[in-house]
ROSEVEX-938651 format. One line per 3 residues: number of its first residue (from 1); for each residue x, y, z of N, C-alpha, C. Coordinates in Angstrom, 2 decimals. Example, Ala and Ser with C-alpha at 12.3 -4.5 7.8 and 13.67 -1.06 7.14 Angstrom:
BEGIN
1	13.19 -5.69 7.80 12.30 -4.50 7.80 13.20 -3.30 7.80; 12.85 -2.25 7.08 13.67 -1.06 7.14 12.90 0.03 7.87;
# end
This chain:
BEGIN
1	62.89 93.02 90.06 64.07 92.59 89.00 64.79 91.73 89.94; 64.98 90.56 89.31 65.62 89.13 89.88 67.26 89.20 89.30; 67.96 89.20 90.31 69.56 89.12 90.07 70.02 87.66 90.15;
4	70.98 87.18 89.10 71.18 85.99 89.37 72.10 85.58 90.77; 72.12 84.33 91.11 72.55 84.34 92.40 73.93 83.87 91.82; 75.03 84.26 92.96 76.43 84.01 92.64 76.62 82.57 93.11;
7	77.72 81.95 92.22 77.79 80.37 92.40 78.37 80.40 93.96; 78.19 78.93 94.46 78.50 78.83 95.76 80.22 78.90 95.98; 80.49 79.42 96.95 82.02 79.44 97.31 82.50 78.10 97.35;
10	83.81 77.98 96.77 84.49 76.59 96.68 85.42 76.83 97.94; 85.66 75.83 98.75 86.74 75.64 99.75 87.86 75.29 99.02; 89.09 75.88 99.23 90.24 75.40 98.83 91.01 74.59 99.96;
13	90.96 73.28 99.55 91.93 72.48 100.45 93.21 72.80 100.68; 93.45 72.94 101.96 95.03 73.07 102.23 95.30 74.78 102.57; 94.35 75.57 102.30 94.49 76.93 102.09 94.58 77.37 103.89;
16	93.90 76.86 104.77 93.95 77.11 105.88 95.40 76.85 106.57; 95.91 75.78 106.38 97.38 75.93 106.50 98.28 76.59 105.91; 98.03 76.94 104.73 98.94 78.14 103.92 98.72 79.26 104.72;
19	97.54 79.79 104.98 97.23 81.11 105.54 98.15 81.18 107.05; 97.98 79.90 107.96 98.52 79.89 109.31 100.15 80.05 108.93; 100.73 79.36 107.98 102.15 79.63 107.85 102.46 80.98 107.55;
22	101.80 81.65 106.55 101.56 82.87 106.12 101.72 83.94 107.29; 100.84 83.85 108.18 100.55 84.49 109.21 101.67 84.41 110.33; 102.14 83.30 110.59 103.27 82.96 111.46 104.66 83.87 111.00;
25	104.71 83.65 109.54 105.83 84.05 109.12 105.95 85.62 109.16; 104.79 86.11 109.26 104.79 87.53 109.38 104.86 88.20 110.75; 104.83 87.32 111.91 104.76 87.67 113.04 106.42 87.81 113.62;
28	107.17 88.78 113.26 108.28 88.84 113.73 108.31 90.28 115.17; 109.52 90.06 115.48 109.63 90.99 116.85 109.69 92.56 116.12; 110.13 92.55 115.07 110.18 93.98 114.32 108.75 94.40 114.12;
31	108.02 93.39 113.42 106.58 93.83 113.13 105.63 94.11 114.47; 105.91 93.43 115.34 105.24 93.65 116.74 105.64 95.06 117.42; 107.04 95.13 117.39 107.54 96.62 117.88 107.05 97.50 117.00;
34	106.68 97.56 115.78 106.25 98.64 115.08 104.74 98.81 115.68; 103.94 97.79 116.00 102.67 98.33 116.42 102.80 98.81 117.54; 103.86 98.30 118.77 103.80 99.04 119.81 104.25 100.37 119.93;
37	105.04 100.65 119.02 105.58 102.10 118.71 104.24 102.90 118.27; 103.57 102.31 117.30 102.48 103.01 116.56 101.46 103.47 117.82; 101.07 102.45 118.81 100.14 102.63 119.73 100.62 103.45 120.84;
40	101.84 103.14 121.52 102.33 103.56 122.52 103.17 104.85 122.35; 103.74 105.29 121.09 104.50 106.14 120.73 105.64 106.70 121.95; 106.01 107.80 122.18 107.40 107.84 123.27 107.29 107.02 124.33;
43	105.90 106.82 124.90 105.86 105.64 126.09 106.57 104.53 125.86; 106.85 103.93 124.61 107.53 102.57 124.15 108.98 102.63 124.39; 109.49 102.15 125.14 111.13 101.98 125.24 111.42 100.47 125.07;
46	112.11 100.42 123.89 112.63 99.03 123.63 113.63 98.31 124.48; 114.24 99.16 125.48 115.22 98.84 126.43 114.61 98.16 127.48; 113.24 98.56 127.65 112.50 97.80 128.84 112.19 96.64 128.44;
49	112.42 95.41 129.32 112.20 94.08 129.03 110.48 93.91 129.60; 110.06 94.61 130.53 108.65 94.38 130.99 108.05 95.55 130.86; 106.85 95.83 130.31 106.11 96.83 130.27 105.02 96.91 131.22;
52	104.95 98.24 131.77 103.55 98.06 132.62 102.88 99.14 132.48; 101.52 98.54 131.47 100.59 99.44 130.94 99.58 99.38 131.64; 98.79 100.76 131.47 97.46 100.86 132.18 96.31 99.98 131.42;
55	95.33 99.85 131.96 94.25 98.77 131.38 93.93 99.47 129.77; 93.59 100.51 129.65 93.41 101.23 128.34 94.34 101.21 127.28; 95.56 101.47 127.62 96.75 101.21 126.63 96.75 99.76 126.39;
58	96.53 98.89 127.44 96.51 97.41 127.13 95.38 97.02 125.98; 94.40 97.49 126.15 93.13 97.44 125.17 93.51 98.14 123.74; 93.88 99.13 123.76 94.60 99.85 122.52 95.52 98.98 121.93;
61	96.31 98.39 122.48 97.48 97.60 121.91 96.90 96.25 121.46; 95.87 95.64 122.22 95.19 94.28 121.83 94.74 94.47 120.42; 94.04 95.72 120.42 92.96 95.90 119.21 94.14 96.19 117.74;
64	95.28 96.86 118.14 96.01 97.11 117.13 96.48 95.97 116.64; 97.17 94.99 117.48 97.62 93.59 117.26 96.78 92.85 116.67; 95.31 92.68 116.81 94.37 91.95 116.22 94.25 92.27 114.78;
67	94.05 93.79 114.55 94.02 94.37 113.19 95.22 94.09 112.23; 96.26 94.34 113.01 97.72 94.26 112.45 98.04 92.85 111.81; 97.62 91.76 112.36 98.13 90.50 112.26 96.80 89.44 111.94;
70	95.65 90.10 111.88 94.55 89.49 111.41 93.91 88.30 112.33; 94.19 88.63 113.72 93.90 87.50 114.77 92.78 88.17 115.46; 92.06 87.21 116.29 91.11 87.36 117.44 91.81 86.91 118.73;
73	92.03 87.75 119.79 92.77 87.25 121.10 91.52 87.31 121.85; 91.26 86.01 122.43 90.03 85.74 123.15 90.03 86.81 124.49; 88.75 86.89 124.80 88.64 88.01 126.04 89.05 87.36 127.14;
76	89.21 85.97 127.41 89.72 85.41 128.54 91.27 85.20 128.63; 91.96 85.72 127.52 93.20 85.67 127.58 94.05 86.48 128.41; 95.14 86.16 129.02 95.69 87.08 130.17 96.39 88.12 129.65;
79	95.62 89.27 129.39 96.08 90.14 128.35 97.34 91.04 129.05; 97.24 90.87 130.48 98.38 91.84 131.08 99.72 91.04 130.72; 99.82 89.58 131.01 101.08 89.04 130.52 101.31 88.98 129.26;
82	100.43 88.79 128.21 100.54 88.82 126.83 101.39 90.14 126.44; 100.69 91.37 126.98 101.46 92.62 126.33 102.18 93.06 127.31; 102.87 92.34 128.26 104.11 92.64 129.32 105.48 93.02 128.36;
85	105.46 92.42 127.28 106.77 92.72 126.56 106.19 92.17 124.98; 107.24 92.72 124.04 106.99 92.53 122.71 107.20 91.08 122.62; 108.17 90.29 122.97 108.36 88.97 122.95 107.47 88.03 123.40;
88	106.74 88.44 124.57 105.32 87.91 124.76 104.32 87.85 123.75; 104.14 88.97 123.13 103.14 89.03 121.94 103.64 88.26 120.94; 104.98 88.19 120.36 105.49 87.12 119.32 105.05 86.13 119.54;
91	105.50 85.45 121.07 105.30 84.15 121.21 103.73 83.66 121.14; 103.00 84.58 121.96 101.44 84.38 121.88 101.13 84.22 120.40; 101.35 85.11 119.48 100.91 85.01 118.22 101.38 83.92 117.36;
94	102.73 83.54 117.66 102.92 82.18 117.09 102.37 80.94 117.65; 102.06 80.90 118.94 101.11 80.01 119.37 99.50 79.96 118.64; 99.35 81.13 118.59 97.73 81.07 117.88 97.97 80.53 116.70;
97	98.90 80.83 115.91 99.12 80.45 114.48 99.39 78.70 114.25; 99.88 78.18 115.26 100.34 76.89 115.41 98.87 76.13 115.68; 97.87 76.69 116.50 96.96 76.20 116.78 95.63 75.96 115.72;
100	95.69 76.73 114.80 94.82 76.94 113.79 94.86 75.94 112.65;
# end
């Protein structure tokens, strides 16, 4: 049985810029703190300015951030520095959004 082919996907001009702005607007300190609380649970203390996470916790946090904000953090990114604080994550995600 032959099924009809779907029409070719059409690219929407300007969609990428719209999605970048949308992603950037979703990256707030509160949204990142929610991910930190979800992953770290009682280990997360919002009063700490610098977190000292074990590598497994860093990896869990990176995966959760990638899933929550639909981004891909490169393997060669300085993960320890990025995940050291909520503000570092917010700044990094906003930089990623501007680069797109």
